[in-house]
C-alpha positions in Angstrom: 0.0 0.0 0.0 1.6 3.3 -1.2 0.8 5.4 1.9 3.2 7.1 4.3 2.0 7.4 7.8 3.8 10.5 9.0 3.3 10.4 12.7 4.2 13.6 14.5 7.4 13.6 16.6 7.2 14.2 20.4 8.7 17.6 20.3 5.5 18.6 18.2 3.6 20.7 20.7 1.1 23.5 20.7 3.9 26.0 20.7 4.3 25.1 17.0 1.1 26.9 15.9 -0.4 30.1 16.5 -3.7 28.5 17.2 -4.4 25.2 15.5 -2.7 22.9 13.0 -4.8 24.5 10.3 -3.1 27.7 11.1 0.3 26.3 10.6 -0.8 25.0 7.1 -2.2 28.4 6.3 1.0 30.2 7.4 3.0 27.7 5.3 0.9 28.3 2.2 1.1 32.1 2.4 4.5 32.6 3.7 6.6 29.7 2.2 4.8 27.6 -0.4 3.1 30.3 -2.5 3.8 33.9 -1.3 1.5 36.4 -3.0 4.5 38.0 -4.7 5.1 34.7 -6.5 1.6 33.8 -7.4 1.1 32.5 -10.9 -2.1 32.5 -12.9 -2.9 28.8 -12.6 -5.7 26.7 -11.4 -3.6 25.1 -8.7 -3.0 28.5 -7.0 -6.6 29.6 -7.6 -7.7 27.1 -5.0 -5.6 28.9 -2.5 -7.4 32.1 -3.3 -10.6 30.5 -2.4 -9.2 29.2 0.9 -8.1 32.8 1.7 -11.6 34.1 1.0 -13.2 31.5 3.2 -10.7 32.3 6.0 -11.4 36.1 5.5 -15.1 35.5 6.2 -14.3 33.4 9.3 -11.6 35.5 10.7 -12.2 38.1 13.5 -11.8 41.8 12.4 -8.2 42.1 13.4 -7.2 39.0 11.3 -9.0 39.8 8.0 -6.4 42.1 6.5 -3.8 39.4 6.0 -6.2 37.3 3.8 -7.3 40.4 1.9 -3.8 41.6 1.4 -2.6 38.2 0.2 -5.3 38.0 -2.5 -4.9 41.6 -3.5 -1.2 41.3 -3.9 -1.5 38.2 -6.0 -4.1 39.8 -8.3 -2.1 43.0 -8.7 0.8 40.9 -9.9 -1.4 39.2 -12.6 -3.9 42.0 -13.4 -2.4 42.5 -17.0 -2.3 38.9 -18.0 -5.5 37.6 -16.3 -7.5 35.6 -18.8 -10.1 32.8 -19.1 -9.1 31.2 -22.3 -9.8 27.7 -20.9 -11.5 26.6 -17.6 -8.2 26.3 -15.6 -7.4 29.9 -16.5 -10.8 31.1 -15.4 -10.3 29.9 -11.8 -7.8 32.4 -10.5 -10.2 35.3 -11.4 -12.2 34.3 -8.3 -9.6 36.5 -6.6 -10.4 39.5 -8.7 -14.2 39.2 -7.7 -13.4 38.7 -4.1 -11.2 41.8 -3.9 -13.8 43.9 -5.7 -16.5 42.7 -3.3 -14.5 43.7 -0.3 -12.9 46.9 -1.5 -15.4 48.2 -4.2 -12.4 49.0 -6.4 -13.8 48.8 -10.0 -10.5 47.7 -11.7 -10.8 44.2 -10.1 -14.5 43.9 -11.4 -13.3 45.2 -14.8 -10.5 42.5 -15.0 -13.0 39.8 -13.8 -15.4 40.7 -16.6 -12.6 40.5 -19.1 -12.1 37.0 -17.8 -15.8 36.3 -18.1 -15.8 37.4 -21.7 -13.0 34.9 -22.4 -14.9 32.2 -20.6 -18.1 32.8 -22.6 -16.1 32.2 -25.9 -14.7 28.7 -24.8 -16.0 26.0 -27.1 -19.0 24.1 -26.0 -19.9 20.4 -26.5 -23.3 19.3 -27.9 -25.3 19.8 -24.6 -23.8 23.1 -23.8 -21.1 22.0 -21.4 -18.0 24.1 -21.6 -14.9 22.1 -22.8 -12.0 21.6 -20.5 -9.4 22.2 -23.2 -9.5 25.1 -25.5 -9.1 23.3 -28.8 -11.3 20.2 -28.6 -14.7 19.2 -27.2 -14.0 17.4 -23.9 -15.8 17.5 -20.6 -13.8 16.8 -17.4 -15.1 16.7 -13.9 -12.4 19.1 -12.8 -14.0 21.8 -14.9 -17.0 22.4 -12.7 -14.8 23.5 -9.9 -12.5 25.7 -12.0 -15.3 27.7 -13.5 -17.4 27.3 -10.4 -15.1 28.9 -8.0 -15.1 32.0 -10.3 -18.8 32.0 -11.1 -19.7 31.8 -7.4 -17.2 34.6 -6.5 -18.9 36.8 -9.2 -22.3 36.0 -7.8 -21.2 37.1 -4.3 -19.6 40.2 -5.8 -22.6 41.3 -7.9 -25.7 39.4 -6.7 -26.5 38.7 -10.4 -28.4 35.4 -10.7 -26.8 34.8 -14.1 -23.7 33.3 -12.4 -25.6 30.9 -10.3 -27.8 29.8 -13.3 -24.7 29.4 -15.5 -23.0 27.2 -12.9 -26.0 25.0 -12.4 -26.5 24.7 -16.1 -22.8 23.5 -16.4 -23.2 21.0 -13.6 -26.3 19.5 -15.4 -24.3 19.3 -18.6 -21.4 17.7 -17.1 -23.4 15.4 -15.0 -25.3 14.1 -18.1 -22.0 12.9 -19.6 -20.0 12.0 -16.6 -22.3 10.4 -14.0 -22.0 6.7 -13.2 -25.3 5.4 -12.5 -24.3 2.6 -10.3 -22.4 4.8 -7.8 -23.4 8.4 -8.2 -19.7 9.3 -8.7 -18.5 10.7 -12.0 -16.0 9.3 -14.5 -13.1 11.7 -15.1 -13.7 12.7 -18.7 -15.9 12.5 -21.9 -14.6 13.1 -25.4 -17.0 14.9 -27.7 -15.5 13.9 -30.9 -13.7 10.6 -30.0 -10.5 11.9 -31.4 -7.3 12.1 -29.4 -6.2 15.6 -28.8 -2.8 15.9 -27.2 -3.0 17.5 -23.7 0.6 16.4 -22.7 -0.4 14.2 -19.7 -3.4 12.0 -20.4 -3.2 8.6 -21.9 -3.9 8.7 -25.6 -6.7 6.0 -25.5 -8.5 7.1 -22.4 -12.0 7.4 -24.2 -14.0 4.3 -24.7 -14.9 3.9 -28.4 -18.6 3.5 -27.9 -19.4 5.6 -24.7 -16.7 8.3 -25.2 -16.1 8.1 -21.5 -13.1 7.4 -19.4 -13.2 4.3 -17.3 -12.3 5.4 -13.7 -14.0 7.1 -10.8 -11.0 9.1 -9.6 -11.0 10.4 -5.9 -9.8 14.1 -6.4 -11.9 14.5 -9.6 -15.0 13.7 -7.7 -13.7 15.8 -4.9 -13.8 18.8 -7.2 -17.5 18.1 -7.9 -18.4 17.6 -4.2 -16.7 20.8 -3.2 -18.5 22.7 -5.9 -21.9 21.4 -5.0 -21.2 22.3 -1.3 -20.1 25.8 -2.2 -23.3 26.2 -4.4 -25.4 25.2 -1.4 -23.5 27.7 0.8 -24.5 30.4 -1.7 -28.1 29.6 -2.4 -31.3 30.1 -0.5 -33.0 26.9 0.5 -36.1 28.0 -1.4 -34.1 28.5 -4.7 -35.9 26.5 -7.4 -32.6 24.5 -8.0 -31.9 23.7 -4.3 -33.3 20.2 -4.5 -31.2 19.4 -7.5 -28.0 20.6 -6.1 -28.7 19.0 -2.6 -29.7 15.6 -4.2 -26.6 15.7 -6.4 -24.5 16.2 -3.4 -26.3 13.4 -1.5 -25.8 11.1 -4.5 -22.0 11.5 -4.2 -21.6 11.3 -0.5 -24.0 8.6 0.4 -21.4 5.7 0.1 -18.4 7.6 1.5 -18.5 6.2 5.1 -18.5 2.7 3.6 -15.5 3.5 1.4 -13.3 5.1 4.2 -10.3 3.5 5.6 -11.0 2.7 9.3 -7.5 3.2 10.6 -6.5 6.5 9.0 -9.9 8.2 8.1 -8.6 8.6 4.6 -10.3 7.6 1.2 -8.5 5.9 -1.7 -7.0 7.3 -4.9 -9.7 5.2 -6.7 -12.4 5.1 -3.9 -14.5 2.2 -5.4 -11.4 0.0 -5.7 -10.6 -0.3 -2.1 -9.2 -3.9 -2.4 -7.3 -3.3 -5.6 -3.5 -4.0 -5.4 -1.4 -0.7 -5.5 -4.4 1.4 -4.7 -3.4 4.0 -2.1 -4.9 6.4 0.5 -5.0 10.0 -0.9 -5.1 13.1 1.2 -6.5 15.8 -1.0 -9.6 13.9 -1.9 -10.0 13.0 1.8 -10.3 16.7 2.7 -12.7 17.2 -0.2 -14.9 14.3 0.8 -14.9 15.4 4.5 -16.0 18.9 3.5 -18.7 17.5 1.4 -20.0 15.4 4.3 -19.8 18.4 6.6 -21.9 20.4 4.2 -24.5 17.5 3.9 -24.7 17.4 7.7 -25.0 21.1 7.9 -28.1 21.2 5.6 -29.7 17.9 6.7 -29.0 16.2 3.4 -27.4 13.3 5.2 -27.8 12.4 8.8 -26.7 9.7 11.1 -23.6 8.9 13.3 -21.9 7.2 10.4 -21.5 10.5 8.6 -20.4 12.5 11.7 -17.9 9.7 12.5 -16.6 9.7 9.0 -16.1 13.4 9.0 -14.4 13.3 12.4 -12.0 10.6 11.3 -11.1 12.5 8.2 -10.3 15.7 10.1 -8.1 13.9 12.6 -6.7 11.4 10.2 -5.4 14.2 7.9 -3.7 15.8 10.9 -2.0 12.6 12.1 -1.2 10.8 8.8 -1.0 13.4 6.1 0.9 16.4 7.6 4.7 16.8 8.0 6.9 19.2 9.8 9.0 21.5 7.5 11.2 24.4 8.0 13.5 24.7 10.8 13.4 25.1 14.6 13.1 29.0 14.4 10.1 28.8 12.0 8.5 25.3 11.7 5.4 24.7 9.6 3.1 21.9 8.7 2.9 20.8 5.1 0.6 18.3 3.4 1.7 14.9 2.2 0.2 11.8 0.5 -1.1 14.1 -2.4 -1.6 12.3 -5.8 0.8 14.4 -7.9 -0.9 14.3 -11.3 -4.3 15.3 -12.6 -4.9 14.0 -16.0 -7.0 11.1 -17.5 -6.1 7.4 -18.0 -7.0 3.8 -17.1 -6.8 2.2 -13.7 -3.1 1.6 -13.9 -2.5 5.3 -14.8 -4.2 6.5 -11.6 -2.5 3.9 -9.4 0.9 4.7 -11.0 0.6 8.4 -10.0 3.3 9.1 -7.3 2.3 10.9 -4.1 4.1 14.1 -3.3 4.2 16.7 -0.5 2.6 20.1 -0.8 0.6 21.2 -3.8 -1.5 24.4 -3.7 -4.7 22.6 -4.1 -4.1 20.1 -1.2 -3.2 22.9 1.2 -6.2 24.8 0.1 -8.6 21.9 0.6 -7.0 20.9 4.0 -7.5 24.6 5.1 -11.0 24.9 3.8 -12.2 21.6 5.4 -10.1 22.0 8.5 -11.1 25.6 9.1 -14.8 25.0 8.7 -14.7 21.8 10.7 -12.9 23.4 13.6 -15.3 26.4 13.7 -18.3 24.1 13.5 -17.3 21.2 15.9 -14.5 22.4 18.1 -14.6 26.1 18.4 -18.5 25.8 19.0 -18.8 22.4 20.5 -22.4 22.5 21.7 -23.9 19.1 20.4 -27.5 19.8 21.6 -29.4 22.5 23.2 -32.7 20.8 23.6 -32.4 19.5 27.2 -34.1 22.2 29.3 -33.5 20.3 32.6 -29.6 20.7 32.4 -27.8 24.0 33.0 -24.3 23.2 31.8 -22.6 26.3 30.5 -19.1 25.0 29.8 -16.7 22.1 29.7 -13.1 23.0 29.2 -10.0 20.9 29.2 -6.4 21.6 29.6 -4.0 21.2 27.9 -5.5 20.0 24.5 -2.2 18.3 23.6 -0.9 16.0 26.4 1.5 13.3 27.1 0.5 9.6 27.5 1.2 9.5 31.3 -0.1 12.9 32.1 -3.5 14.0 33.7 -6.3 15.6 31.8 -7.7 18.5 33.8 -11.3 19.2 33.3 -13.3 22.3 34.4 -17.1 22.3 34.4 -19.3 25.4 34.9 -22.9 24.7 36.0 -25.9 26.9 36.8 -27.2 24.2 39.2 -25.9 21.1 40.8 -25.9 18.2 38.2 -25.0 14.6 38.0 -22.9 14.3 34.8 -21.3 11.4 33.1 -17.8 12.2 31.5 -16.9 9.9 28.7 -13.7 9.8 26.7 -13.9 8.0 23.3 -11.0 7.4 20.8 -11.4 8.4 17.1 -13.0 5.0 16.4 -15.7 5.7 18.8 -14.6 3.3 21.5 -15.1 4.3 25.0 -11.7 4.4 27.0 -12.8 6.2 30.1 -16.2 7.0 31.8 -17.3 8.2 35.1 -20.3 9.6 36.8 -19.7 12.7 38.9 -21.9 15.0 40.9 -20.9 18.6 40.1 -22.1 21.5 42.2 -23.3 24.7 40.8 -20.6 27.2 39.7 -17.1 26.0 38.5 -15.8 22.8 39.5 -12.7 20.9 38.6 -11.8 17.3 38.2 -9.2 15.3 36.4 -8.7 12.0 34.5 -5.5 10.0 34.7 -4.8 8.9 31.2 -2.8 5.8 32.4 -0.6 5.5 29.3 -3.4 5.7 26.6 -2.1 5.2 23.1 -1.1 8.3 21.1 -4.0 9.6 19.1 -7.2 11.8 18.9 -9.8 11.6 21.6 -13.2 13.3 22.5 -14.4 14.2 26.0 -18.1 14.4 26.2 -20.4 15.4 29.1 -23.8 13.7 29.2 -26.7 14.7 31.3 -28.6 12.5 33.8 -31.0 11.4 31.0 -28.2 10.6 28.6 -28.1 13.5 26.3 -24.7 14.7 25.0 -24.3 18.2 26.1 -20.7 19.4 25.4 -17.9 17.8 23.7 -14.1 18.7 23.5 -11.4 17.2 21.4 -7.8 16.6 22.6 -4.7 14.9 21.4 -2.4 12.4 23.3 1.1 12.4 21.9 
């Protein structure tokens, strides 16, 4: 199995990050891997712009400037060469729309509209789908993200429904040609004229003679679609006439994901529906994408049940434990991504399984950040699981520290508005209970502690349960 488990060294403590492991990835992306002054007009880098936009929206006021400044500087460097001659070129213009939306400086909208004009002149296939390459009619699943990240940024900047409608129409056109009826996943490509056109990296015979489709359900390719559908839902009103189409399309693609996930690492495979295939390997960028899709599905009630929450949890903590590595030096250490499939083109089974994994890549950093930041803000920074139990007056559970040694003691503080008999339970990432006790806490602040007794290194959750068994508050922590 081609998968490197990069366990973190013992010296790796919370002092390494400003706040979380996602902050370290973010800092590495902006400061070392792709500084704004080195930004090139590519689809890979475009994904980082979207990560910066999402972080801008989530950041407190004092933190917003660093994300705006990054995107502005990157766009200023490219404002004269910005173009949308093919979908991968369109993607970076999401930064132009973002800067215009935040600053109201017209030059960025003007540049974005220049890119839009290019996009509208890309060749289309028979059903109106925009071709992935500029010189031949081919539909690739990657395309929906590359154009989608731009169209949604323009919608946010202008409130013009044209951009939503165009993206939904493109998803429908691509889905018609690429969707696999048996799984709900999409094949990677469809050739509109069944003629091989050189794209410098795909296999020459990837299109089936009769169906014109490629054969494989590639992880990251489907991740691009899942993220695009998720972002569409985040920008649509739930009474939008196309809401059900988008929601059902997302459900179609994430329904099977818990069953396809590796139990130990929380990752999904390079070819997700070939789990037992020799030489198949666990791939981190699609894992972040799938985790984000499940998170979105849970957010809107598109999927429900513990299997989806558990799959998302395992993806978040699995990425941290198995697919990040420490880079830099002792004066400025960072986290970087690893276990990333390093190529993106179309081929047969052996082509995908022969793609080597690499470290870094802008799109992997971006998707780790987008999923990780959203997950953290939803499930850790705001850890209330339920607020329906009116008989319990628990205000807060806090733990310290959140990263702890195997033979240390976990300190717990509980703040209650009345005396309460709580059950404290610690479970591991697989959902197995490793500690549980019932304790009567008095009103006000109370402290207790749990000896860890040499529990294995890994990721754990402390949850407080009420007398009637309802989960009330949950906190995550790491044993290293």
